[in-house]
N, C-alpha and C positions, 0 to 999 in steps of 0.2 A: 450131150443134150437129150432131153426127153423126146422120144420119137413118137409121132402119131399124127392124127388129123387135126385140122383147125376148123372152127366154125364161127361165123359172124352173123349177128342179128341187129335189126333196127327196131326201135320202139318209140312210142309216143307220137306227138305231132310232127308233121313234116317240117323241113327247112329247105332253103334254097341250096344248101351246100352239104347236106348229110351224105349224099352219094359221093362226095369227094373223100370223106373219111372211109367209106366202103372201098373206093378205088385204092386208097392208100394201103389198107389192110391187104387187099388182094395182090397188089404189086409187090409189096414187101415180103409177104408170105411166100410168094412164088420164088423168091431168092433163097429161101431157107431149105436146105436139103433134109433137115430133121422134120419138116412139116410135109407129110406124105400126101395129104389131100386137103383141098380148101373148099369147105362147104358153106352154104348159106341157109339161114333159117327163113323159110317162107312164112310171113306173118308173125315174126317175132317169136318169143318164147312160147306163146300160145300155139302157134302153128307147129313149132318144134315138138311139143308134147303130142301133137296129133300125127307126127311122122312126116310133116312137110319139110323135107330137106332137099336142097338142090346142090348140084355139083358145079361150082363156079369155074372150075378149070375147063369145063366144056363150053364156056362162053367165048365168043370171038374176042380177040384182043381189042379190036376197034370198038366193040360194045363196052368193054371195061373202061377204055380211054374216054368214051363218050359220056360215061357217068359224071365226069368232071364238069360237064355243062348241062347236067340234067337235074332239075329240082325234084322234090318230094322224096319218097323212100322206095328205091327200086326193088328191094327185097320184099316189100310189103310190111306194114307196121301193125301194131296192136296196142291196146291199152288193157293190160291184164295184170292184176296183182297176184303174184304167186302165193298159193296157199301151202300150208305145211304138208298136206296130203299129196301135193304135186311133186315133191322132191324125189320120191321113189321112182316115178315115171321118168323124170328128167335124168336121174342117175342111171337108170337102166339103158336109156338111149345113148348117153355119153359113153358107157361101157361097150354097148353093142357096136357102135361106130368108131370105137377107139379114138374118141375126141379128147385130145390132151391140151388143146389151146382154145380158149373161149374168149371172144371179143364181142361186147355189146355196146352199141352206139345209142345213147339216149340221155335222159335227164335224171332227176332225183329218184323216181321209182325204179328206173332201169338199173341205176347203181345199187339200189337196195337188192334187186333181184340178183345181180352179179355177185354181190357180197354174200348173199345167203347160199347161192349155188356153190360158190368156191369154198365156203365154210363147211357145207354139208359133205362135199367130196373129201375134204381134209379129214373130217371126223370119221369117214368111212374108208380111210386109207386108200383113196384113189387119187393118183397124182394128176392134178389139173392146174394149169396156169390160166388165170382169169385176169383180163385187163379191161377196164372201162374206158370208153371214148366219149367225151362230153358232147352234148348237143342240147340246145334249147333256145328258142327265140325269147323266152322270158328272162334269160340271163340270171336266173336265181340259183344256179349251182354253187355250192359252197366250195371254197378252196382254189378257185381259178379267177384270174383277172376278168375274163369274160368267157362265154361259151360259144363255140362255133355255131353259126345259125343266127346269133344275135346281130352281128354287124350288118348282114344283108337285110334282115327284117327291120333294123333301125334305119337303114338307107331307104327302104321302101316307105316307111312311115314319114321320114323327113321329106322325101320327094313329094309324097302325096299331100302333106300339109303345105308345102311350098306352093304346089300347083293349085290346090284348092284355095289357098290364100290369094292368089292372083284373081281367081274367079270372084271371091267374096269382095275383094277390093274394088274390082271393076264393075261389080253388080250391086254396090252398096246402096244405090238409090232404089233398088228393088228388094234385095235380100241383104240383111245387115249382120247375120250371125251364121257361122258354120261350126259344127261340132264334129270332131273326128274321134272315133273310138278305137283303141288298140286292145289286143289281148293282154292279159296280165291279171291273174286271179289274186295273187298274194303280193306281188311286187310291181313297181311302176317303171322298171328299166326301159321298157319299150315306149311307153307314153312319153317318158322323159326325153327319149332320143329325138323326138320331134323338134327339140330346140336346135338341132343341127341345121334346120331350115332358116334360122334367124341370122341375118347378116347385119341388119339395122334394127333399132328399137321398135320401129313401126311394123317390122315384118312379123308374120305369124311364126309360131303361135303366141297369143297374148296371155293365155291362161293354161296351165297344165294341172290336172288333178290326178293324184296317184294314191294307191291303197295305203301307203306309209303315213298318210295324214288323214284325219277324219274330215269328212265332207260336211260343210255347213251351208245349207241352202239359203240361209239368210245373208251370208256373206257373198253368195253368188251374185245377187242383184247389184250391190254396189260395185263389185268387180266388173261386171258386164257394162254397167252404166258408165264407169270411168273410161273404158276403152272405146265405147261407142261415141262418147263425146270427144275424145282425143283423136280418134282415127276415122270415125264414121262407120266402122264395122268391127266385128269381134271374131277372133279365131280361138277356139277352145279345143284342147285335146284331153281326153279322159280315158283312163284304164278301166277295163270292164269290171274289175273287182273293187272299185271304190265303195267305201262304207261310211255310214254315219258314226258318230262317236260311240254309240252303243254296239258297234260291230255289225249292225244290220246293213246288208248291201242296199244301195239306193235302188237297185232293181227289185229287191224284196220279193223275188219269185218263190223262194222256199223250196224249189225243186232241187234234187240231188242227183249226182251221177253215181255210177256203180261203186265208186270208192268212198261215197259219203260226202264228197265235196259239193258245195253249193254250185248250181249251174248259173252261168252268166251269159250275156250276149244272146246270139241267135238260138243257142241250145236251150235257153230258158224261155224263149218266146218273147223276150223283152230285152231292151238294151239300155245301158247307161246313157248313151248318146241321145237316144230318143227322149228319155226322161229329162235330161239336162236341157235339151233343145226346147222342150215344152215349158219347163220352168221359166226360162229366159223370155221366150216369145210371148207367153201369156202375161207376164209381168209388164213388158214394155210394148207389146203390140207389134213386135218385129216379125218379119218373115225370115226365112233362112233355110239351111240344109243341114242334114246330118249324114255322116258316112260310117258304115259298119262293115268293113271289108273282111272281117273274120280271117279265114285261112289264106286269103290272097297275100296278106302281109307275111305269111309264114313260108311261102314257097314261090315268090315272084322272081323267076329266073331272069327277067329282063332288067332287074335292078341288083344283080350280084354286087357285093362289096368285094373288091379284088383282094383285100386283106383277108376276108373271110374264106374265100376260095382256097388260098394258099395255106392258111392255118388249119382248116378242116382236113385237108389232104395230109398235112404234116402230122396232125394228131393220129391219123390212121397209120402212117408210117412208124411213128414213135411207139404206138401200142405194140406192134410186132417186134420192134427192136428191144423193148423192155422184156417181152416174153422170151426173146432169144438170149437174154442175159439171165433168165431164170426168175425174173421178178414176177410177183403175182399179188392179187388182192389190192391192186392200185387203180386209180383213174389218172389218165393223162391230164395235165393242167397247162394253162398258158400263163406265163410269168412276164409281166411287163417290166422292161428296163426303166430305171430312174434316170432318164436322159431327155434332152430337148427333142430329139428325133425319135419318133415312135419305133419301137422294136419289141417283139415278144419272143421268148424262147419257151421250150417245153419243160415242164416239171412233173411232179407226181404228188398224189395225196392218197392216203389209205381209204379204201372204199367205205369202211365203217364210219369214217368221219364225214363222208359226203351223203350217205344214204338217208333219204327223207329229211335232210336239212334244207332250209330255204334261206337264201341270202337276199335281204332287203336292200333297197337304196339307202345308203347311209345318210345320217343327218347332215353331214357337211356338203352333201349334194343338193339339199333342199332349202329354199329360202324360208325365212321365219314365218311368213304368212301362209306357207304351204301350197301356194298356187303357181309356183314356178321353180326352176332349178337354178343352181348357182353357176358361176364361171368355172368352178372346179369340175363340175360335171360336164360342161361344154368342152373343157380341155380333155376330159376322159373319152368322150364319145366321138368327137370329130375325126380323129385318126381312124377310127373303126368304120365310120360311114364313108369317108373319102370326100373328095370335092363334088359338089352338086352342080348341075347345069346353071349357067348364068343366063338370066332372062333380061330383056330390055324393057325399060319403062320410058314412056314419052315424057318430055319436059313439060308438055301442055302449056306452052306460051300462049297467053290469051291474045286474041286479035285486037289490035288497037282500034278505037272508035274513029 
């Protein structure tokens, strides 16, 4: 086996379970006698280039074990797109510290970084084994049934919509509409997951708007009016990246992040939930509420999905096991069995097939009207979210005269 040090980094937005993947890498790497040191990138690839490297073998065992119940990114994260001129710095540091095993935990951009670093080393005759470990609450990574981080975020959203639905139902004489916004720049996986809150037709959410379908504000009004007449209140979930048919975001902020992506939500100073709430309330004279939790849904440790915890840890373990077999240039994937009982195993996909690709919610998961999801999606997401709390409702038997 190739002998040398291993390093692991975390990138992008946090999740409730990303530290499970980190713990998995550390635990499995500690079993490998060909891995002589286990290092961590402080602040991702950006911190690595600045020399911020820590010795994970000097951490207490109870600290590493405690990562499995700790949200966010313990190593520290970054949002940095590697430039061509950065590779010489990265290469020199890898050689200096005899790093032969590289593990990066992240989403699309992270897999692109991993692919480019691994390719650069190969072109310069430096033996490096690089394995990507998936992570994203957006669930838009190509080649995997779902990404670790998504099930817990989906559970957070479903529970929030379920609970705020009780509020809206019981306050319908005062407030008649509630709008909940999820993250999701290009895809609506997380907004769609709110359907897991629905047990009966009258339960929230009543309407779901996602980026995969163009938003029509003229259709919003009859949609809202329909449910207000039927239920007396309306629950709406919207993804931050919803756009009109001409691809203009309904937030229409025009501001961009450092990667040239349009800013949505709080980062843009305006939110889809506020705009949607205003559209409906001004038309019908409703009162109501809107919720824009932003990063809370990305790292809510009080709402772990048990499936997510175990799968995120397993992906960390599998990454090291792949490296031990000499595999490189791959990302660990989750492969769902085609059986009535939910079960996922691990697989792999080449990094160059994942990098910078985006997986949208497929058509078969979206109803024709574009404002709700199908039963097929419900079947997909419910095992990931797990059982939600059961709440009591009064029968409200009217007093006889």
